[in-house]
N, C-alpha and C positions, 0 to 999 in steps of 0.2 A: 851134312855139315854140322859140327858141333857148336851149339851156341851157349856161350859163358854169361849171357844176359849183361853185357859191358855197356855203358854209356860213353859216348864220345861226344866231344864238343868242337865245334868249329868257332873260333873267337876273333874278335877284331880288338887290338891295342891301339892306341894314340899316344903321342906326346904331350898333347894338349888339344882343346878345341881347334877343330881344323887343322892340326897338325900331322905330322908323318904316322902313316899307318902301318900296321903288320897284322897280317893275317896268318892264323895258326890253326892246329888240330891237335886235341889231346884226349887222353881217356882219363886224365885227373886234373879237372881245371883248377882246382884249388894248389894243387902242387906247382902245377905248371906257371900260373900266374905269381906265385911267391917266388919261383925260380927268377923271372922276368924283373920282378920288383927289386929282388937281392942282386940282380946281375950276376947270378952265378954262371950262366952260359955265354960264354963268348959269341959274338955275331952283331947281326942288325939291331936287335933290340937294346942290346948294351951299348953299343956305339952311338946310337941316335935317342936314347933315353926314353924308349916307348915303353911305357909300364902300366898305363891307364886301361884297365879293361872297359870299352864303351859298349861292347855289342857281343852277344853270343848265341848260339843254337845248340840244341841238344839232339842227339841221334841214338838208335839201338842198333844200327847197322853202319859199320865202319864204311862202306863201300859207298853209302850215301852221304856219310860226313866228307869223305874224301873228295868226292864228286861236287861236293857242295864248296869245299874249300878251293878247289880247282876253279869253279866258275867264278867265286867272288874274286880271286886273283886276277882274274881275266877282265872283269869290269874295270870301266873308267873310273876315274877318282869321284867325279859328279854323282855317280849312282851309289858308290861306296858311303858316300857323305850323306845322301839323302836315306839310305837304309838305317844308318847310325841316327840321323835326326827324327824319323819316324817314330823310332822305338826309344831313343834316349835323348829327345830334344835338349837337356841341361847338359849333355856329355858328362853326366855324373861317373865317378869310378865305381862300376857296379861291383868290382870286388870287395868293397867296403859293406854292401847291403848282402850279397851271396854268402859270404863266409861270415 
């Protein structure tokens, strides 16, 4: 298998602290968060104004990233909130720090 040394991100967006959550995956976090914030793509995040990057993980293997995304989506809400709180207790919009 050919390796292109790509980086993949699993991320969680929120509408506000303890608000609506969205879990996604991308190979370009900066571009994808920009698309969410500017509401370029129609769908869930645009409809519910879910634009704050509150958590993300980085992977070099797309299969690992996809597996993690699927697992997180199956988690109950309390576990997702605990994950965010453990890593970002202030619920800061991390896109401001990352970019």
